[in-house]
C-alpha positions, 0 to 999 in steps of 0.5 A: 661169920664173926662176933656180935656184940652189944654196944653203946653208941655214946653220942646218940645215946643208944644200944646197937648190934655191932658185927665184927668180922673174923681176923681170918678174912681181914687180910683177904681184899676180896673178902672185905670188898664183898663185905662192904659191897653188901653191907652198903646195899643193906644199907639202901633198905628200909622196911619195918620188917628188917633190921637196919643197918646203921654203919660200916667201918674198919678201926685198927684194921677190924672191919665192922657193921653196926646194925640196930639192936632188937629187944625180944627173942628169936623165932627159934626160942619162940618154937622152943615149946612146939608149933605155933598157932595158925594164925601166930605162924601165918602173922610171922611169915607174912611179914617175914615175906614183907621184908624179903619184897623190899629187898627183893625189890633192891635186889638182895636176896638173904639165902639164910632165912631160918628161925635163928635170924628172925627177932620177935619183939615183946609185941609179936613184931617179926624183924629180920636180922644178918640181912645179906652180910657175906658168910664164909666157913671153912668145914665142908657140908659133910662134916658140920653139924646140920644146924650150922651155916654153909657160907660163900660171898653174897654174890651168886658163884655158880658152883658155890653153896651158900646158906643153912642145911635144912633151910636151902632152896633145891638151887642152893643145894645144887650151887646154882644161881639164886633169887629171891624164889629162893628165899620163898623156899626157905619161908616155906620151910620155916612156915611149915616148922612153925605149923608143925613143930617139925622141918619138912626135910630131914636126915640122919646127916647133912647129905641125907638132908640135902638129898631130901630137899632135892628129891622128896616131898615132905610127909604128909603131916596132920596137924598141917592137914588140919588146916584151911585148904588154902593155907595148907595149898600155900605152904606146900607151894612155897616148897615146890622142887622147881622155882618157876612153880613157887611164888614168884614175889614174896610181896605176893606170898604175904598177900596170899597167907593174910587172905588165907588166915581171914577168908573163913574156911570151908572143910571139904565135903564128905560123901558118907561111905560103907565101912566094916565095923572098927574094933574098939582100939581102932575106934578109940584111935579114930575117935582121939583123930577126930577130936584132936582135928576138931579141936585145933579147927575150934581153936584156929576159928576163934583165933582167926576171929577179930577181937571185938569191943564189947558194947558199952564201952568207950569208943574204938581208939586208934592211931595211924602212924607216918607210912614209910617209904620203901623207894621214894624216888620221885615222892616228895619229902613228908609224903608219908606223914601226909598221907597218914594226916589225910586219913586221920581227917577223914576218920575224924568223921567217924563218931564211934572211932577216936583217932589220935591226932596228926600232933600226937604221931608226927614223931614216929615220922623217922624213928623206927617203931614197934606198933605194939609199944607205939600203941601203949604210949598213945594210949590206943586200942590199935595202931595202923602202919603201912609202906609206900613205894613207887614202881614203874605205872603204879604205887604200891602201898601196905598196910596192917593194923596191930592190936595193942592189946595182944601184939597181933596183927588184926589184918594186913592188905597190899594196895596197887594203884595204877598211875593217876589213880593215888586219889583212890587210896585214902578212900580205900583205906578209911573203909577198910578200917571201918569195915574191919573194926565193925563200925557202925556209920551214920549216914552223914559219916557215909556221906564224908568217906565217900569218893575222893576228888580225882586229881593227877598223881603229882597234885595229890602228893604234893598236896599231902606233903603240904599237909604234913606241916599244917599241924605247926602253923600255930606254933611257927616262927614268923617266916615258917608260917608263910612258907606253910601257907604257901605250899598250898599256892602249887597244888591249887594253881593246878586245881583251884576246886580242889576243896581240901587244898582250900580249907587248908591254905584257909586254916593256915593263912587265918593262924597267919592273919592272927598272929601277923596282922594283914587285911590282904591275909584276911581276905584272901583266908575268907575266900579260901573258906567260903569256896571250899565250903560252897565246893564242899559243905561238909568239910570242917576244917575250912569252918574251924578257919572261919572261926579263927577269921571271925574271932579276930581284931578284922573279925571284930571278935565275933563270938557267936559266929565262932562258936557257931562255925567250931560247933558246926566243924564238931558236928561234922567232924567229931574228933577233930581235935583243933576244933575242940582246943580251939572252943575250949580257948575262946570259951576261957577268954570270955570266962566261960569256965565250964564250958572251956573245961568240957571241950578240953576233956573232948580234946584230951580223949582225942589226944592225951599228949599235952595240948590240953593240959597247955590250954588249962595252964594258960587258962590257970595263969589268966584267972589267978592261979599261978602257982598251979599254972606254972606246975602244969607247965613244968610237967609237960614236955620241952617241945611244948614248953618250947612254944611262943605261947607257953614260954611267954605265960611262963614268963609272966608266971615268974615274973609274977612270982619270983623276986623281979630284980632276980628274974629281970636279967633273963627277961631282958635276955628273951626279949632281945631273943624273941621274933618281932611278932611277939616281942611285945608280950615280954616287953609288957611283962618286963614292965611288971617286973619293972613296976614290982621293982618300984621302977619306971616303966614308960619307955617299956609301954611306949615300945609294947604298944607301938606294935601291932594292935591288931595281932590276935594276943595283944589282949594280953599285953594291954592286961599285962600293961594294966597290971603295971599300972595297978601296981604304979598305982594309977587305977584310970590308966589300969582300968583304961587297959583292962577295957581295951583288953577286954574290946579286943577278945578278952571279956574275962571277969574271972581273969580280972577278979583272980588276979592279986595284983589287981585287987587295989583297983577292984572296989573302984567304981569304974572296975564295977562298972567295967564288969557290968559291962562284960556281964552285959555283953556275954549274957548277949553271947549266951542268949545269941547261943541259946541251943548251941551251947 
């Protein structure tokens, strides 16, 4: 075909593979037309087992195609040492079949499936290379070596031979029109070779090999006959001479392969017969053969046994990646991420299975992924991934779970759901996850995984697409928060009693009213949460919403109710990340530092990606561990540092640690660039900088206090202004502001005691009275929560 180069994409900073169309074809308009036509067809394919075509074009007369560069080795290299284990061979063949099924759905036939055109990543993930690009060669069949590809245009033309000798289908050899069943034959050849170490058809010349493909049956193989009968049958069915006798679809082949390796093998019943006593040499040969078969069977049975987590170790950890679209026509944007989020929410109820939250896996929504590598990044034992496509009258979802430690596939399946049955999908997948990981369910967990509420497909699709963005509601800007909350309106307009949607809208509205206070939104959020719990008492999300509503200005900063609701949410969904982190936030705002650290540890086990460290940094900022807090923030990812709470705390830390005159200009810029609902925070911090410089800040104080004091974070503004007043020497003004902070969600003795800038007022009678009031208040909270904390 031409030359392939490793190249650097300087614009996106990544390595790619570039294939150049040979000069001999560059002047042929028909070759160029076919090259570009097929490149565009391949570009329409999107599947984890197909190497992605990134670009096609022409530069100074040179035609080229750019594809992703796959790290690893070819299947040919992997097979250099001989036959593969049955499990590994089947896993690789099933993945190739998955990729072919996706291509066949688009009407694209590969026609050159062979070990050289399959790449294996370091974790063992199979990727099909050179997919469908036009291929030609001048040498005649009889003159080339057996491994040299004989090529033609991709468009099927009767009488033209296309493919690689030894892997061609009979119809390719005859030059007849081909379809997806030709790829099934070639994959059968590859599977046979993986299992036995030899091809099923060979000869001393290409002509003899082609004749064998057309007329001869594969020779019996001891290695093949020792496999489970179903696997041998599948392999031979792929190699049927008549294509109508082969698998009609690669998807069916993939399904049967995985079923064969998953189901226990049943050796054929043998009837003893009288035999002559063999001589010593024959007996030795027979004994050796029997021993070989026994060892092979034992190895296979050990290999096929799913890995188990030894008793006494930490619970299993799992990441559910965003599902990828093979054909997303008619499906809403972010459906695949929403489906993953819904599964994560259901599996969070299983105590002995730790599932990474949506916030940890969302970044993989659009990026190409290698399951084992992603699993190592997320620090999990297993990764669940899948694809979906909308077909006529049905939705098809393919799923597979990868064992991260060895990079092998634990299990896979295909789920076909008739139109109107999409709501059954998450139930089916959740049950399989629990079953395959051999998780023992408690009665309450079984109840949580019971059948979902029947919904029309369009309603569920909208709901999952809306859920995909729910995790951003806490960090989004004002307009996006409104949009996220409103995205559930259309779902509930059609299905007003859909409890999960009510709970999700309650949660988004609770955050909305916390940051942008509105009595109307507060009442709507309360109504949503109450209705969701009435419909489904075991839902955890609306209880998190009720906690947020209770611990707010409209809820009277009801610590007891908020803690009770969050504890109840955790009892129903032990791995619900947001419940642990919200509880930790309430604890350290009340000065309960030991309890907050326990919840941060629990949240960190669920999601080690940085939220626990962000909250530790915020807590350290509040209790006066300023340098440690700033170091924590600096170690966090840029995306976390850009959240509005992190930006304001970093601004506070720099304001109290750095030279105020040097930092003032940058703080003024942050004040001007910030949105209205958080601007008062930067204004109050700027007041500290002015006070430290010995300048008046009364105009800044008026501006800060003119904002809506019902905002959930306003206690920090009172606290920051109290610091400014203390620096100015106004003890009375500082104490008045600290009391307001304590009354609006921040009765935190360690926060006030640990702030070095508040030292001048800590010996005063007014400060001692404030501390006594806070201690009495917290003692009352703890008494009311006895048995809960």
